[in-house]
C-alpha atoms as one frame of an Amber mdcrd trajectory, in Angstrom:
protein
  45.725  -4.026  -0.056  44.208  -0.859  -1.476  41.731  -2.828  -3.572  40.446
  -4.735  -0.526  39.959  -1.489   1.355  38.028  -0.018  -1.590  35.771  -3.091
  -1.725  35.018  -2.804   1.993  34.230   0.904   1.697  31.984   0.304  -1.333
  30.228  -2.676   0.255  29.263  -0.826   3.430  26.795   1.663   1.814  25.444
  -1.103  -0.422  24.764  -3.289   2.612  23.135  -0.363   4.421  20.828   0.370
   1.456  19.831  -3.276   1.133  18.987  -3.602   4.828  17.010  -0.357   5.002
  15.105  -1.005   1.774  13.520  -4.215   3.057  11.118  -2.720   5.576   7.602
  -4.070   6.020   5.839  -0.730   6.387   2.991  -0.226   3.949   2.715   2.699
   1.583  -0.944   3.362   2.377  -2.008   2.425   5.925  -5.536   0.957   6.102
  -6.716   3.421   8.771  -5.845   6.586   6.774  -7.367   8.088   3.642  -5.279
   7.670   0.486  -6.197  11.020  -1.070  -8.656  13.897  -0.752 -11.217  12.239
  -3.052 -11.451   9.154  -0.854 -11.844  11.378   2.206 -14.653  13.300   0.470
 -16.473  10.111  -0.587 -16.178   8.668   2.923 -17.607  11.837   4.480 -20.429
  12.063   1.952 -21.417   8.423   1.359 -19.924   6.598   4.345 -17.228   3.918
   4.346 -16.869   1.941   1.129 -17.108  -1.818   0.876 -13.702  -3.013  -0.288
 -14.343  -6.774  -0.584 -17.329  -9.048  -0.891 -17.625 -12.822  -0.991 -18.080
 -14.469  -4.385 -20.248 -17.529  -5.129 -17.767 -19.825  -3.392 -17.290 -17.604
  -0.332 -13.852 -16.322  -1.347 -13.214 -12.576  -1.001 -13.122 -10.529  -4.197
 -13.002  -6.753  -4.830 -16.424  -5.089  -4.626 -16.073  -3.198  -7.896 -19.775
  -2.669  -8.644 -20.381  -0.999  -5.268 -17.230   1.096  -5.443 -17.495   2.247
  -9.067 -21.280   2.471  -9.440 -23.353   5.628  -9.131 -23.956   6.860  -5.607
 -27.566   7.511  -4.566 -28.221  10.537  -2.437
């Protein structure tokens, strides 16, 4: 009887942690800046292109535009 009660008491916090840990909220919302450097670059150079279509029309990261030198 005592062992069943212990299992129930131990299972309740475990169940609570499992249910709360499966949320769909994102770590970095798309409408907010991720850090101060991204905010600075957006203010200085405008919004960055995140994706561009490849030869077949599929989206791919726009690395050359994002990592290249910025012209003033």
